[in-house]
Rosetta silent file (secondary structure, phi, psi, omega in degrees, C-alpha in Angstrom):
SEQUENCE: MQRWRGLEDIPQDWGRSVVTIGSYDGVHRGHQLIIGRAVERARELGVPSVVVTFDPHPSEVVRPGSHPPLLAPHHRRAELMAELGVDAVLVLPFTAEFSQLSPADFIVKVLVDKLHARAVIEGPNFRFGHRASGNVDFLRETGATYDYEVEVVDLYVRGEAGGGEPFSSTLTRRLVAEGDVEGAAEILGRPHRVEGVVVRGAQRGRELGYPTANVETLPHTAIPADGVYAGWLTAAGERMPAAISVGTNPQFDGTERTVEAYAIDRIGLDLYGLHVAVDFLAYVRGQEKFASVEALLEAIGADVQRCRELTSGR
SCORE:     score description
SCORE:     0.000 S_00000001
   1 L     0.000  134.739  177.811  -49.769   51.888  -29.888 S_00000001
   2 E   -84.030  145.437  177.809  -50.085   55.526  -28.880 S_00000001
   3 E  -127.458  125.762 -178.006  -47.773   58.128  -30.414 S_00000001
   4 E  -120.664  142.537  175.576  -47.170   61.478  -28.721 S_00000001
   5 E  -116.335   98.309 -179.365  -45.318   64.531  -29.952 S_00000001
   6 L    93.216  158.110 -176.760  -44.192   66.536  -26.935 S_00000001
   7 H   -62.628  -30.230 -177.345  -45.088   66.352  -23.256 S_00000001
   8 H   -69.013  -15.863  179.447  -48.407   68.123  -23.809 S_00000001
   9 H   -82.065  -14.430 -179.062  -49.684   65.156  -25.860 S_00000001
  10 L   -68.496  130.471 -179.523  -49.470   62.760  -22.913 S_00000001
  11 L   -55.756  142.863 -177.929  -52.991   62.082  -21.564 S_00000001
  12 L   -61.384  -32.219 -176.888  -53.794   63.934  -18.354 S_00000001
  13 L   -94.774   18.515 -179.033  -54.866   60.719  -16.648 S_00000001
  14 L   -62.715  130.869 -177.884  -51.720   58.774  -17.619 S_00000001
  15 L   -96.256 -152.892  179.845  -50.729   56.489  -14.746 S_00000001
  16 L   -66.490  153.951 -179.902  -47.534   54.654  -13.813 S_00000001
  17 E  -156.083  164.579  172.353  -45.405   53.251  -16.623 S_00000001
  18 E  -102.724  130.015 -170.271  -42.110   51.599  -17.483 S_00000001
  19 E  -123.374  143.553  166.987  -39.911   53.925  -19.520 S_00000001
  20 E  -133.115  142.771 -171.759  -36.824   53.668  -21.683 S_00000001
  21 E  -125.585  137.930  175.659  -35.132   56.714  -23.218 S_00000001
  22 L   168.435  167.904  175.569  -32.798   57.078  -26.196 S_00000001
  23 L   -68.403  -38.131  176.516  -32.415   58.081  -29.829 S_00000001
  24 L    51.676   37.899  178.058  -32.905   54.426  -30.793 S_00000001
  25 L   -68.418  123.944 -179.648  -31.961   55.123  -34.410 S_00000001
  26 L    92.749  -21.891 -176.253  -32.349   51.909  -36.370 S_00000001
  27 L    44.062   56.198 -176.911  -33.896   49.997  -33.460 S_00000001
  28 L   -76.633 -176.308 -172.469  -31.033   47.511  -33.836 S_00000001
  29 H   -64.284  -31.456  173.876  -30.607   44.279  -31.884 S_00000001
  30 H   -66.389  -44.904  175.858  -29.043   46.052  -28.900 S_00000001
  31 H   -60.163  -42.640 -178.428  -31.982   48.466  -28.816 S_00000001
  32 H   -59.779  -36.037  179.118  -34.372   45.562  -29.197 S_00000001
  33 H   -64.761  -45.194 -179.423  -32.900   43.953  -26.120 S_00000001
  34 H   -67.713  -49.508 -178.689  -33.437   47.086  -24.007 S_00000001
  35 H   -63.348  -41.359  178.462  -36.889   47.879  -25.388 S_00000001
  36 H   -60.009  -38.780  178.241  -37.916   44.232  -25.117 S_00000001
  37 H   -68.693  -36.071  176.815  -36.934   44.203  -21.450 S_00000001
  38 H   -62.646  -43.228  177.616  -38.940   47.398  -20.867 S_00000001
  39 H   -62.443  -44.564 -179.540  -42.003   45.755  -22.412 S_00000001
  40 H   -62.310  -45.452 -179.040  -41.435   42.618  -20.342 S_00000001
  41 H   -65.806  -37.094  177.927  -41.016   44.577  -17.082 S_00000001
  42 H   -61.538  -40.867  179.286  -44.135   46.635  -17.835 S_00000001
  43 H   -68.003  -36.607  176.833  -46.162   43.464  -18.216 S_00000001
  44 H   -62.188  -37.327 -177.787  -44.754   42.108  -14.969 S_00000001
  45 H   -89.413   -9.177  179.812  -45.873   45.282  -13.179 S_00000001
  46 L    72.960   32.625  179.712  -49.193   45.526  -15.016 S_00000001
  47 L  -130.387  167.113  179.591  -48.476   48.990  -16.463 S_00000001
  48 L   -75.305  159.608  174.553  -47.834   50.364  -19.980 S_00000001
  49 E  -105.542  140.278 -178.654  -44.385   50.631  -21.597 S_00000001
  50 E  -131.277  132.667  171.315  -43.186   53.941  -23.067 S_00000001
  51 E  -104.707  127.993  177.302  -40.215   54.707  -25.309 S_00000001
  52 E  -106.804  126.186  178.222  -38.974   58.312  -25.167 S_00000001
  53 E  -137.501 -176.932 -168.663  -36.949   59.554  -28.122 S_00000001
  54 E  -133.437  151.124  175.431  -35.962   62.878  -29.684 S_00000001
  55 E  -149.341  125.392   -1.964  -36.359   64.909  -32.882 S_00000001
  56 L   -72.966 -179.378  176.852  -34.136   66.256  -34.298 S_00000001
  57 L   -58.255  133.867 -177.195  -31.134   64.210  -33.224 S_00000001
  58 H   -51.106  -33.963 -177.501  -29.610   65.960  -30.172 S_00000001
  59 H   -62.828  -29.980 -179.365  -26.231   66.390  -31.866 S_00000001
  60 H   -68.078  -30.476  179.604  -27.799   68.688  -34.491 S_00000001
  61 H   -83.382  -42.294 -178.402  -28.925   71.098  -31.775 S_00000001
  62 H   -71.956  -39.332  179.802  -25.801   70.867  -29.639 S_00000001
  63 L  -133.501   82.191 -176.752  -23.419   70.996  -32.649 S_00000001
  64 L   -49.541  136.147 -178.679  -25.300   72.390  -35.690 S_00000001
  65 L    91.477   -0.884 -177.360  -24.325   70.669  -38.922 S_00000001
  66 L  -106.053   15.067 -178.634  -23.342   67.419  -37.179 S_00000001
  67 L   -55.275  122.858 -179.214  -26.619   65.542  -37.722 S_00000001
  68 L   -74.008  156.176  172.149  -25.653   61.889  -38.235 S_00000001
  69 L   -59.492  138.011 -176.393  -27.026   59.857  -41.142 S_00000001
  70 E   -94.958  134.875  178.098  -30.263   58.240  -39.987 S_00000001
  71 L   -82.379  -22.699  179.076  -30.808   54.487  -40.112 S_00000001
  72 L  -159.371  134.754  174.953  -34.577   54.869  -39.787 S_00000001
  73 L   -70.738  167.515 -173.794  -37.017   57.803  -39.796 S_00000001
  74 H   -61.947  -36.651 -179.655  -39.248   58.258  -36.758 S_00000001
  75 H   -66.530  -34.025  178.258  -42.316   56.635  -38.297 S_00000001
  76 H   -70.608  -41.129  176.978  -40.258   53.537  -39.111 S_00000001
  77 H   -59.440  -42.752  179.969  -38.818   53.412  -35.592 S_00000001
  78 H   -61.616  -40.539  177.965  -42.347   53.607  -34.195 S_00000001
  79 H   -60.505  -45.858 -178.491  -43.422   50.695  -36.421 S_00000001
  80 H   -66.194  -37.499  177.833  -40.499   48.580  -35.219 S_00000001
  81 H   -67.484  -37.890  177.264  -41.195   49.482  -31.586 S_00000001
  82 H   -61.577  -38.597  178.257  -44.858   48.554  -32.001 S_00000001
  83 H   -63.426  -26.067  178.984  -43.740   45.129  -33.264 S_00000001
  84 L   -84.258   -4.989  176.858  -41.805   44.727  -29.997 S_00000001
  85 L    98.217   10.492 -179.747  -44.980   45.358  -27.997 S_00000001
  86 L   -65.100  140.366 -178.667  -44.390   48.963  -26.913 S_00000001
  87 L   -88.044  -31.103 -178.798  -47.571   50.711  -25.733 S_00000001
  88 E  -152.416  145.756  174.157  -46.578   54.330  -26.419 S_00000001
  89 E  -120.966  126.083  177.266  -43.811   56.332  -28.113 S_00000001
  90 E  -109.400  115.956  175.589  -43.078   59.877  -26.974 S_00000001
  91 E   -98.506  114.669  179.848  -41.066   62.005  -29.418 S_00000001
  92 E   -93.311  123.304  173.958  -39.661   65.028  -27.599 S_00000001
  93 E   -61.977  119.767 -177.033  -38.777   68.043  -29.768 S_00000001
  94 L   -92.331  102.711 -178.045  -35.108   68.577  -28.958 S_00000001
  95 L  -108.955  171.288  176.645  -34.593   72.339  -28.830 S_00000001
  96 H   -60.489  -39.132  178.636  -31.781   74.541  -27.525 S_00000001
  97 H   -64.305  -44.485 -179.738  -33.930   75.258  -24.468 S_00000001
  98 H   -62.824  -36.057 -178.227  -34.581   71.576  -23.871 S_00000001
  99 H   -65.000  -16.560 -179.196  -30.848   70.828  -24.160 S_00000001
 100 L   -85.756   -8.499 -179.582  -30.261   73.095  -21.132 S_00000001
 101 L   -61.333  130.525  175.040  -32.327   70.916  -18.786 S_00000001
 102 L   -70.974  159.345  176.821  -30.212   69.503  -15.977 S_00000001
 103 H   -54.000  -40.929 -179.629  -30.424   65.746  -15.397 S_00000001
 104 H   -64.090  -42.823  178.982  -32.479   66.391  -12.244 S_00000001
 105 H   -66.979  -38.241  177.205  -34.940   68.649  -14.100 S_00000001
 106 H   -59.500  -46.526 -179.590  -35.242   66.146  -16.942 S_00000001
 107 H   -58.986  -46.500 -178.014  -36.153   63.421  -14.474 S_00000001
 108 H   -67.266  -49.518 -174.205  -38.811   65.555  -12.773 S_00000001
 109 H   -68.470  -38.243 -174.616  -40.358   67.055  -15.926 S_00000001
 110 H   -98.934  -58.538 -172.736  -40.404   63.892  -18.031 S_00000001
 111 H   -74.320  -39.580 -173.319  -40.156   60.776  -15.883 S_00000001
 112 H   -90.926  -58.182 -173.530  -41.918   61.913  -12.723 S_00000001
 113 L   -70.988  -33.502 -174.005  -44.486   64.606  -13.550 S_00000001
 114 L  -103.816  -46.405 -174.706  -45.609   63.289  -16.951 S_00000001
 115 L   -98.050  -10.609  177.305  -44.860   59.577  -17.298 S_00000001
 116 L    48.137   54.984 -173.193  -45.037   58.659  -13.592 S_00000001
 117 E   -58.417  131.668  171.796  -42.235   56.163  -14.087 S_00000001
 118 E   -96.930  -31.381  177.012  -42.426   52.953  -12.071 S_00000001
 119 E  -152.127  149.657  176.994  -39.261   51.608  -13.672 S_00000001
 120 E  -126.049  127.847 -177.838  -36.644   52.891  -16.118 S_00000001
 121 E  -113.944  125.680 -177.506  -34.727   50.482  -18.369 S_00000001
 122 E  -142.817  166.702  171.093  -31.497   51.644  -20.032 S_00000001
 123 L   -83.773  166.518 -175.246  -28.208   50.504  -21.548 S_00000001
 124 L   -66.006  -23.628 -176.502  -24.970   50.956  -19.567 S_00000001
 125 L   -99.579   14.549 -177.741  -23.822   53.994  -21.589 S_00000001
 126 L   -61.834  129.480  176.899  -27.034   56.003  -21.272 S_00000001
 127 L  -130.308  149.155 -178.168  -26.426   59.748  -20.819 S_00000001
 128 E  -158.646  167.415  179.102  -28.962   62.555  -20.483 S_00000001
 129 L    83.067  176.688 -176.783  -29.470   66.150  -19.408 S_00000001
 130 H   -53.414  128.751 -178.003  -27.360   69.255  -20.062 S_00000001
 131 H    55.942   27.186  179.317  -23.992   68.336  -21.568 S_00000001
 132 H    51.376   39.292 -175.505  -24.993   64.656  -21.165 S_00000001
 133 L   -83.322  -12.042  177.086  -23.984   64.952  -17.516 S_00000001
 134 E   -90.028  147.124  178.322  -26.562   62.461  -16.236 S_00000001
 135 L  -139.892 -176.293 -175.883  -25.884   58.711  -16.241 S_00000001
 136 H   -67.171  -28.946  177.464  -27.450   55.513  -14.964 S_00000001
 137 H   -65.251  -44.417  177.888  -25.874   55.940  -11.532 S_00000001
 138 H   -65.710  -39.015  178.322  -27.541   59.335  -11.112 S_00000001
 139 H   -59.536  -43.001 -179.150  -30.783   57.901  -12.498 S_00000001
 140 H   -68.363  -43.204  179.397  -30.647   55.132   -9.908 S_00000001
 141 H   -60.323  -42.700 -178.450  -29.818   57.489   -7.028 S_00000001
 142 H   -72.463  -26.698  178.726  -32.727   59.763   -7.924 S_00000001
 143 H   -60.796  -30.550  178.014  -35.057   56.803   -8.291 S_00000001
 144 H   -64.364  -31.580  179.765  -34.896   56.250   -4.542 S_00000001
 145 H   -78.791  -39.378 -172.696  -36.411   59.711   -4.054 S_00000001
 146 H  -105.264   13.872  171.616  -39.103   59.465   -6.731 S_00000001
 147 L    62.081   48.207  168.645  -40.097   55.816   -6.302 S_00000001
 148 L  -134.248  149.442  178.229  -38.888   54.264   -9.540 S_00000001
 149 E   -95.790  158.651  178.505  -36.462   51.397  -10.083 S_00000001
 150 E  -126.719  131.531  177.893  -33.642   51.361  -12.610 S_00000001
 151 E  -125.191  131.921 -179.500  -32.496   48.343  -14.569 S_00000001
 152 E  -106.792  128.625 -178.080  -29.426   48.329  -16.805 S_00000001
 153 L  -109.826  126.378  177.281  -29.330   45.964  -19.785 S_00000001
 154 L   -69.970  145.371  178.192  -26.010   45.010  -21.384 S_00000001
 155 L   -83.129  153.442  173.326  -25.743   45.474  -25.135 S_00000001
 156 L   -63.137  155.845  174.926  -25.027   42.640  -27.507 S_00000001
 157 E  -121.504  135.419  178.338  -21.477   42.311  -28.769 S_00000001
 158 L   -66.655  161.420 -179.402  -20.664   41.337  -32.363 S_00000001
 159 L   -76.146 -164.430 -174.452  -18.711   38.189  -33.036 S_00000001
 160 H   -56.741  -36.608 -177.745  -15.114   37.771  -34.116 S_00000001
 161 H   -63.411  -29.531 -179.299  -15.729   39.400  -37.506 S_00000001
 162 H   -94.735    7.180  178.263  -16.736   42.640  -35.794 S_00000001
 163 L    69.167   20.369  178.329  -13.798   42.670  -33.418 S_00000001
 164 L    74.614   20.391  179.844  -16.038   42.289  -30.399 S_00000001
 165 L   -76.309  140.594  175.293  -17.631   45.716  -30.837 S_00000001
 166 E   -64.272  148.921  173.957  -20.972   46.290  -29.071 S_00000001
 167 L   -61.152  130.999  179.859  -23.971   46.662  -31.339 S_00000001
 168 L  -155.027  157.960  176.084  -24.463   50.381  -31.908 S_00000001
 169 H   -65.857  -36.575 -179.965  -26.031   52.859  -34.326 S_00000001
 170 H   -61.358  -46.515  178.444  -22.584   54.386  -34.916 S_00000001
 171 H   -63.469  -41.801 -179.917  -21.121   51.060  -36.003 S_00000001
 172 H   -62.567  -43.030  177.826  -24.153   50.353  -38.192 S_00000001
 173 H   -60.064  -40.129 -179.938  -23.839   53.732  -39.923 S_00000001
 174 H   -63.907  -43.530 -179.969  -20.178   53.020  -40.630 S_00000001
 175 H   -64.724  -41.633  177.411  -20.950   49.636  -42.165 S_00000001
 176 H   -61.340  -46.314 -179.101  -23.702   51.123  -44.334 S_00000001
 177 H   -61.501  -29.187  178.765  -21.378   53.901  -45.500 S_00000001
 178 L   -84.793   -6.150 -178.082  -18.797   51.244  -46.441 S_00000001
 179 L    85.560    5.054  178.854  -21.371   49.258  -48.412 S_00000001
 180 L   -84.877   72.071 -176.337  -21.270   46.351  -45.948 S_00000001
 181 H   -71.987  -23.804  176.325  -25.042   45.966  -45.879 S_00000001
 182 H   -71.888  -39.245  175.211  -24.773   42.360  -44.710 S_00000001
 183 H   -64.651  -40.036  177.286  -22.755   43.467  -41.675 S_00000001
 184 H   -62.935  -40.550 -179.798  -25.315   46.201  -41.013 S_00000001
 185 H   -64.727  -31.649  177.320  -28.117   43.636  -41.257 S_00000001
 186 H   -60.661  -38.918 -179.301  -26.351   41.502  -38.638 S_00000001
 187 H   -79.277  -42.974 -177.415  -26.667   44.387  -36.179 S_00000001
 188 H   -70.717  -29.656 -174.183  -30.119   45.562  -37.245 S_00000001
 189 L    84.222   11.473 -179.526  -31.628   42.099  -37.338 S_00000001
 190 L  -170.599  166.241  177.846  -33.028   42.901  -40.798 S_00000001
 191 L   -65.195  148.397  174.677  -31.816   44.550  -44.031 S_00000001
 192 E   -66.691  138.265 -175.992  -31.021   48.261  -43.965 S_00000001
 193 E  -118.078  140.526  172.601  -33.886   50.275  -45.443 S_00000001
 194 E  -121.103  135.102 -178.029  -33.981   53.548  -47.395 S_00000001
 195 E  -122.605  160.560  175.182  -37.313   55.302  -47.965 S_00000001
 196 E   165.424 -178.565 -179.381  -38.615   58.124  -50.116 S_00000001
 197 E   -95.431  140.824  178.288  -40.898   59.218  -52.926 S_00000001
 198 E   -78.066  124.345 -178.819  -40.370   58.020  -56.501 S_00000001
 199 E  -121.430  166.699  179.001  -39.536   60.969  -58.760 S_00000001
 200 L   -78.787  130.852  176.526  -38.758   61.340  -62.448 S_00000001
 201 L  -110.005 -149.034  179.529  -35.098   61.005  -63.316 S_00000001
 202 L   -76.232  -13.117  178.327  -33.252   60.939  -66.630 S_00000001
 203 L    62.219   25.798  177.776  -35.216   57.754  -67.530 S_00000001
 204 H   -68.651  -34.285  178.335  -32.117   56.127  -69.027 S_00000001
 205 H   -59.361  -40.812  178.245  -32.993   52.841  -67.332 S_00000001
 206 H   -63.089  -41.558  179.515  -36.287   52.777  -69.205 S_00000001
 207 H   -64.470  -30.744 -178.411  -34.462   53.449  -72.479 S_00000001
 208 H   -87.352   -4.722 -179.929  -32.078   50.566  -71.720 S_00000001
 209 L    94.609    7.282  178.814  -34.914   48.162  -70.920 S_00000001
 210 L  -130.646   75.885 -177.806  -34.484   48.276  -67.141 S_00000001
 211 L   -63.882  131.148 -177.593  -36.878   50.959  -65.812 S_00000001
 212 L  -115.704  152.868  171.525  -35.910   52.030  -62.308 S_00000001
 213 E   -88.546  115.193  179.540  -37.695   53.773  -59.474 S_00000001
 214 E   -87.346  108.889 -171.305  -35.645   56.888  -58.713 S_00000001
 215 E   -94.749  118.317  174.542  -36.108   57.354  -54.958 S_00000001
 216 E   -82.261   99.111 -170.480  -35.894   60.853  -53.508 S_00000001
 217 E   -70.474  157.168  179.546  -34.607   59.841  -50.098 S_00000001
 218 L   -70.301  154.532 -179.462  -35.632   61.463  -46.812 S_00000001
 219 L   -55.371  140.882  175.870  -33.292   64.080  -45.263 S_00000001
 220 L    66.551   17.068 -179.526  -30.207   62.745  -43.459 S_00000001
 221 E   -64.626  137.825  173.250  -30.801   59.173  -44.713 S_00000001
 222 L   -77.878  108.793 -176.580  -27.919   56.734  -44.266 S_00000001
 223 L  -107.702  132.702  179.973  -27.253   55.651  -47.859 S_00000001
 224 L   -60.091  161.689  177.695  -24.919   52.749  -48.694 S_00000001
 225 L   -57.083  155.389  179.007  -21.677   53.276  -50.594 S_00000001
 226 L   -54.733  137.992  178.747  -21.896   53.618  -54.368 S_00000001
 227 E   157.905 -175.235  177.502  -22.486   50.298  -56.053 S_00000001
 228 E  -109.187  135.291 -176.389  -25.000   47.704  -57.170 S_00000001
 229 E  -132.564  152.327  168.896  -26.968   45.766  -54.547 S_00000001
 230 E   -93.386  144.917  178.623  -29.529   42.997  -54.377 S_00000001
 231 E  -179.396 -149.154 -178.504  -32.588   43.710  -52.296 S_00000001
 232 E  -136.161  148.584  172.612  -36.269   44.508  -52.382 S_00000001
 233 E  -114.025  122.917  179.177  -38.487   47.372  -53.466 S_00000001
 234 E  -112.369  123.316 -179.715  -41.703   47.741  -51.476 S_00000001
 235 E  -142.328  134.845  178.680  -44.487   49.874  -52.949 S_00000001
 236 L    51.257   38.133  176.552  -48.202   50.005  -52.122 S_00000001
 237 L    82.013   -0.088 -179.342  -47.730   47.084  -49.746 S_00000001
 238 E  -106.330  129.671 -179.406  -46.062   44.821  -52.331 S_00000001
 239 E  -101.696  120.423 -173.737  -42.496   43.580  -51.807 S_00000001
 240 E  -123.187  134.892  173.925  -40.614   42.916  -55.044 S_00000001
 241 E   -55.924  141.411 -174.300  -37.092   41.530  -55.653 S_00000001
 242 E  -143.916  151.997  166.734  -34.908   44.336  -56.948 S_00000001
 243 E  -103.726  124.969 -170.612  -31.535   45.267  -58.393 S_00000001
 244 E  -116.299  133.299  177.458  -30.503   48.539  -56.735 S_00000001
 245 E  -115.638  129.589  174.873  -28.022   51.107  -57.997 S_00000001
 246 E  -120.935  128.112  178.027  -26.480   53.762  -55.747 S_00000001
 247 E   150.532 -165.879 -174.756  -24.243   56.426  -57.232 S_00000001
 248 L  -102.405    6.434 -178.307  -23.841   59.203  -59.772 S_00000001
 249 L    59.915   66.733 -175.978  -24.269   57.106  -62.939 S_00000001
 250 H   -63.083  -23.110  179.748  -20.674   57.429  -64.192 S_00000001
 251 H   -58.604  -33.095 -177.431  -21.577   55.875  -67.548 S_00000001
 252 H  -115.725   25.418  175.376  -23.371   59.105  -68.449 S_00000001
 253 L    55.663   40.596  178.708  -21.117   61.480  -66.479 S_00000001
 254 L   -71.231  158.879  179.421  -23.736   62.088  -63.821 S_00000001
 255 L  -123.777  -21.394 -178.052  -23.010   64.291  -60.817 S_00000001
 256 L   -92.085  127.861 -179.560  -26.053   63.796  -58.577 S_00000001
 257 L   -77.962  127.914 -176.810  -25.991   60.790  -56.259 S_00000001
 258 E  -131.777  162.275  171.053  -29.178   58.754  -56.529 S_00000001
 259 E  -116.714  117.510 -178.624  -30.807   55.547  -55.281 S_00000001
 260 E  -127.499  136.525 -177.603  -32.565   53.654  -58.078 S_00000001
 261 E  -125.144  128.269  175.805  -34.295   50.286  -57.849 S_00000001
 262 E  -100.715  117.964  177.968  -35.283   48.016  -60.729 S_00000001
 263 E   -76.156  109.758 -171.424  -38.144   45.659  -59.819 S_00000001
 264 L   -62.297  129.011  174.797  -36.936   42.408  -61.360 S_00000001
 265 L    64.943   18.220  176.748  -39.191   40.896  -64.018 S_00000001
 266 L  -104.379  132.640 -176.364  -41.959   43.439  -63.426 S_00000001
 267 L  -117.189  139.049  173.044  -43.434   45.169  -66.455 S_00000001
 268 L    76.030   19.303  178.329  -45.527   48.315  -66.635 S_00000001
 269 L   -70.598  135.215  174.460  -45.097   49.491  -63.052 S_00000001
 270 L  -120.231  100.080 -174.299  -46.100   53.101  -62.473 S_00000001
 271 L  -109.206    1.501 -176.408  -44.628   54.161  -59.144 S_00000001
 272 L   -56.622  130.710  178.252  -44.259   57.913  -59.668 S_00000001
 273 L    86.998   -8.652 -179.726  -45.329   59.854  -56.597 S_00000001
 274 L   -85.625  145.209  171.395  -45.508   56.800  -54.350 S_00000001
 275 E   -82.972  123.006 -175.561  -43.635   56.536  -51.057 S_00000001
 276 E  -125.943  165.976  175.952  -41.536   53.388  -51.357 S_00000001
 277 E  -123.767  139.477  178.067  -39.001   51.441  -49.311 S_00000001
 278 E  -120.577  118.313  179.904  -35.753   49.927  -50.585 S_00000001
 279 E  -104.723  129.684 -175.909  -34.180   47.132  -48.505 S_00000001
 280 E   -97.275  116.380 -178.868  -30.509   46.272  -49.113 S_00000001
 281 E   -92.988  -49.157 -173.688  -29.687   42.566  -48.920 S_00000001
 282 E  -154.827  147.094  175.451  -26.203   42.184  -50.427 S_00000001
 283 E   -78.609  134.741 -179.251  -23.468   44.099  -52.238 S_00000001
 284 E  -106.372  -51.195  178.357  -22.985   42.913  -55.831 S_00000001
 285 E  -165.244  169.350  177.097  -20.306   45.187  -57.338 S_00000001
 286 L   -82.605  169.486  175.102  -18.995   48.738  -57.403 S_00000001
 287 L   -70.864  140.677 -179.634  -20.016   51.498  -59.792 S_00000001
 288 L  -139.224  158.070  170.324  -18.178   51.380  -63.099 S_00000001
 289 L  -111.438  117.955 -174.046  -17.921   53.257  -66.378 S_00000001
 290 L   -92.113  162.755 -175.877  -17.964   50.780  -69.262 S_00000001
 291 L   -68.200  -24.139 -178.317  -16.358   51.087  -72.692 S_00000001
 292 L  -155.075  165.992  176.294  -19.725   51.066  -74.449 S_00000001
 293 H   -64.969  -33.799  178.749  -23.465   50.972  -73.840 S_00000001
 294 H   -62.611  -42.579  178.711  -23.407   47.366  -75.032 S_00000001
 295 H   -66.033  -36.920  176.595  -20.899   46.466  -72.317 S_00000001
 296 H   -61.820  -47.151 -179.625  -23.064   48.294  -69.782 S_00000001
 297 H   -60.909  -38.910  177.992  -26.134   46.315  -70.864 S_00000001
 298 H   -63.150  -42.054  179.310  -24.211   43.052  -70.544 S_00000001
 299 H   -66.674  -40.876  179.239  -23.167   44.008  -66.993 S_00000001
 300 H   -63.059  -41.550  178.115  -26.712   45.023  -66.050 S_00000001
 301 H   -58.936  -42.562  178.133  -28.017   41.699  -67.318 S_00000001
 302 H   -67.078  -38.654  178.350  -25.489   39.869  -65.132 S_00000001
 303 H   -61.320  -46.939 -177.909  -26.348   42.105  -62.173 S_00000001
 304 H   -62.636  -41.945  178.528  -30.058   41.407  -62.496 S_00000001
 305 H   -63.217  -42.080  178.585  -29.463   37.668  -62.705 S_00000001
 306 H   -64.076  -41.697  178.728  -27.258   37.785  -59.607 S_00000001
 307 H   -67.300  -35.984  176.442  -29.853   39.826  -57.731 S_00000001
 308 H   -60.607  -44.279 -179.391  -32.574   37.414  -58.841 S_00000001
 309 H   -66.887  -42.194 -176.626  -30.545   34.531  -57.390 S_00000001
 310 H   -67.988  -32.747 -178.227  -29.745   36.322  -54.110 S_00000001
 311 H   -91.655  -11.160 -176.539  -33.368   37.274  -53.422 S_00000001
 312 L   -61.842  126.372  177.370  -34.901   34.006  -54.556 S_00000001
 313 L    75.607    4.181 -178.673  -36.750   32.308  -51.717 S_00000001
 314 L   -90.073    0.000    0.000  -35.857   35.033  -49.212 S_00000001
């Protein structure tokens, strides 16, 4: 899969293509439906499929300080899109100047002049251009002039437990923030992932017999609510069952919120400096301050056993 950063990276001889545009944070099941249809339509037409996305998130440029928590960094989104069969991903730097482009100018500069769109696949709520004034109706009207078709794909809707809400990144972020990682996984189609480099912490876990990887998360990462979770720690290509702690470590009056993962039953791991991934499978309990270190150790032992059971065979 080709990856481009900015319009100037697109090959000069790029021909017709099928395009879909959006932030696509998390590449959740609704996104997968749209992207999957773009890939399918591209194959029907015998042309490549292209996903166009933005960095930073448009809201940060339009309303500084409003950057939403991210469900997946751009490299992870690209990996997930490649798994869906996408041929190219174009990341457009979203600047103040770019935000001023009218919907008509966006279509000409991106879809027509550079990507030579043969078809554009979008969800029903797609908006684009200055002040998000463009929509799928305008996209379709303009397609008649520039010889591209427009197809609108309905988003999935959650079941009764979700109140019939459409799958969305906003809903997923809310569930993650509430610690409902199983609900988030229902929308994502996989466990929510947090990534970062392992750094040295207070090393209390090592002193207690449960050495943890202290993950310095990427900027704007969507981190689950404070608590203990079952999941996996992936490092150097190896996926290991893990007990994960999110919070400030109230037992020792901590103030800095951290994500720490204990690789269950693994001894002698040296992960310092490695980029790792932490996948959240299930919520186990909230953060607590225990009456003694002994009581804490008893709780950790129970947590690890519960996490061992939840990840077994998964």
